[in-house]
C-alpha positions in Angstrom: 0.0 0.1 -0.1 1.4 3.6 -0.9 2.7 5.5 2.0 0.6 8.1 3.3 1.4 11.5 5.5 -1.3 12.5 7.8 -1.2 15.6 9.9 -3.3 16.6 12.9 -4.0 20.4 13.3 -6.0 22.7 15.8 -5.8 25.6 18.4 -4.0 24.6 21.7 -6.6 22.8 23.7 -8.7 21.3 20.9 -7.8 17.8 21.9 -6.1 16.6 18.7 -3.0 15.3 20.4 -5.3 12.6 22.5 -6.6 11.3 19.4 -3.4 10.8 17.5 -2.9 7.3 19.4 -6.2 6.2 18.0 -5.2 7.2 14.5 -2.0 5.3 14.7 -3.5 2.2 16.5 -6.1 2.1 13.3 -3.4 2.3 10.8 -1.1 -0.3 12.6 -4.3 -2.8 12.7 -4.0 -3.0 9.1 -0.5 -4.1 9.3 1.2 -0.7 8.2 4.5 0.8 9.8 3.9 4.0 11.3 6.2 6.9 12.2 4.5 9.2 14.8 6.1 12.6 15.2 5.3 16.4 16.0 6.2 19.8 15.0 8.1 22.0 15.9 10.2 18.8 16.8 10.7 15.5 15.3 14.4 15.4 15.2 17.1 16.0 17.9 17.8 19.5 16.3 14.1 20.0 15.8 13.4 19.6 19.7 16.2 22.1 20.4 14.6 24.5 18.1 11.0 23.7 19.7 12.4 24.8 23.2 13.3 28.1 21.8 10.1 28.6 19.7 7.9 27.8 22.7 9.7 29.5 25.6 12.0 32.2 24.1 10.5 35.8 23.0 11.5 36.7 19.4 10.6 38.5 16.3 7.8 37.3 14.3 9.9 36.7 11.1 12.5 34.9 13.2 9.8 32.9 14.6 8.6 31.8 11.2 11.9 31.1 9.7 12.9 28.8 12.8 9.5 27.1 12.4 10.5 26.1 8.7 14.2 25.6 9.8 13.0 22.9 12.1 10.4 21.5 9.6 13.4 21.3 6.8 15.4 19.2 9.2 12.3 17.1 10.0 11.5 16.3 6.3 15.2 15.6 5.5 15.8 13.4 8.5 12.7 11.7 9.3 9.6 12.5 7.2 10.9 12.0 3.5 13.1 8.9 4.4 9.9 7.1 6.1 7.7 7.9 3.2 10.5 6.5 0.8 10.6 3.3 2.8 6.7 2.7 2.4 6.0 3.9 6.0 3.1 6.1 6.9 4.0 9.2 8.7 1.6 10.7 11.5 2.5 14.2 12.6 1.1 16.5 15.4 1.1 19.7 13.3 2.8 20.7 10.0 2.8 23.8 7.8 -0.9 24.7 8.1 0.0 25.4 11.9 2.5 27.8 10.8 -0.2 29.5 8.4 -2.7 29.5 11.5 -0.3 30.7 14.2 2.2 33.0 12.2 -0.1 34.3 9.6 -3.4 34.4 11.2 -2.5 34.7 14.9 0.6 37.2 14.4 0.1 38.8 11.1 3.0 37.2 9.1 2.8 38.6 5.5 1.1 35.6 3.3 3.7 36.2 0.7 6.7 35.5 2.9 5.0 32.4 4.3 4.2 31.0 0.6 8.0 31.7 -0.2 9.1 29.6 2.6 6.7 26.8 2.2 7.5 26.7 -1.6 11.4 26.5 -0.5 10.9 24.1 2.3 8.5 21.5 0.8 7.7 22.4 -2.7 6.3 19.1 -3.9 5.0 17.7 -0.6 1.9 18.1 1.2 0.0 15.9 3.6 -2.2 13.3 1.9 -4.8 14.2 4.7 -4.9 17.0 7.4 -7.5 16.7 10.3 -8.3 20.2 11.7 -9.9 20.1 15.3 -12.0 23.0 15.4 -13.2 24.3 18.7 -14.2 27.4 20.4 -11.2 29.0 21.9 -13.0 30.0 25.2 -13.6 26.0 25.5 -10.3 25.4 24.6 -8.8 27.8 27.2 -10.9 26.0 29.9 -9.5 22.8 29.0 -5.9 24.0 29.0 -6.4 25.4 32.4 -7.7 22.1 33.8 -4.5 20.3 32.9 -2.6 22.1 35.5 0.4 22.2 33.0 2.7 25.4 32.5 1.5 27.3 29.5 4.1 28.0 27.0 4.3 31.2 25.4 1.7 30.4 22.6 -0.7 29.1 25.2 -0.5 32.3 27.3 -2.1 34.3 24.4 -5.4 35.9 24.8 -8.7 34.6 23.2 -8.6 37.2 20.3 -5.3 35.5 19.1 -6.7 32.1 19.2 -9.9 33.5 17.2 -7.4 34.6 14.5 -5.7 31.2 14.5 -8.9 29.4 14.3 -10.2 31.5 11.3 -7.0 31.1 9.4 -7.2 27.2 9.9 -10.9 27.2 8.6 -9.5 29.5 5.6 -7.0 26.9 4.8 -9.4 24.2 5.0 -11.5 25.8 2.3 -8.6 26.5 0.2 -7.9 22.7 -0.2 -11.2 20.6 0.7 -9.7 17.6 -1.0 -6.8 17.4 1.6 -8.2 19.1 4.6 -10.9 17.6 6.7 -12.5 19.6 9.7 -13.5 17.7 13.0 -15.9 19.2 15.4 -13.6 19.1 18.7 -16.6 19.8 20.9 -17.9 16.2 20.6 -17.2 13.5 23.0 -13.8 11.8 22.7 -15.6 8.6 21.4 -17.7 10.6 18.6 -14.4 12.0 17.7 -12.6 8.8 17.4 -15.5 7.3 15.3 -15.3 10.1 12.9 -11.7 10.0 12.8 -11.7 6.5 12.0 -14.4 6.9 9.2 -12.4 9.6 7.5 -9.0 7.9 7.7 -10.6 4.5 6.4 -12.3 6.4 3.5 -9.3 8.8 2.5 -6.3 6.6 2.9 -7.3 2.8 2.6 
């Protein structure tokens, strides 16, 4: 079976990360080898850049370029070799997150984003992207309930996440063949069932 690249997206607190294990288990149940990863991160260098991106203040364009630098390393060291070997790759975030957070949330110029995207992965897009859509106020309550110390993105105000959410939905409208939007206000079981239906229909 052809290798597949699946990405999970959504604002912080939307619950996507908790559903990734279910998706990986579904794929593995078909006898397929899966590589699970995340962005920013996924490689030793990427994880170091992740720490900077999540905790160090920086200029917007520096932030965007570091995101794509970590992504280039991620692609070269992990994603592209895995896909070439026939494995499936499931990633917690990819370039749609940069569009949502840096373009939508922070106001990065779209032309600069497009130039970076074209430079870093001109011929590769996910086969399927699942956007977990949720009201930012609900997501904030979920995050507060975890007891974890928030990173500098999670500390942003509600209006920031409103812009991020809107940017994600614009991305979905622009590429309906690749992107599916999941109502993240549903119960975990309802989300899991929908997830399995979408992955089975699109990828198998």
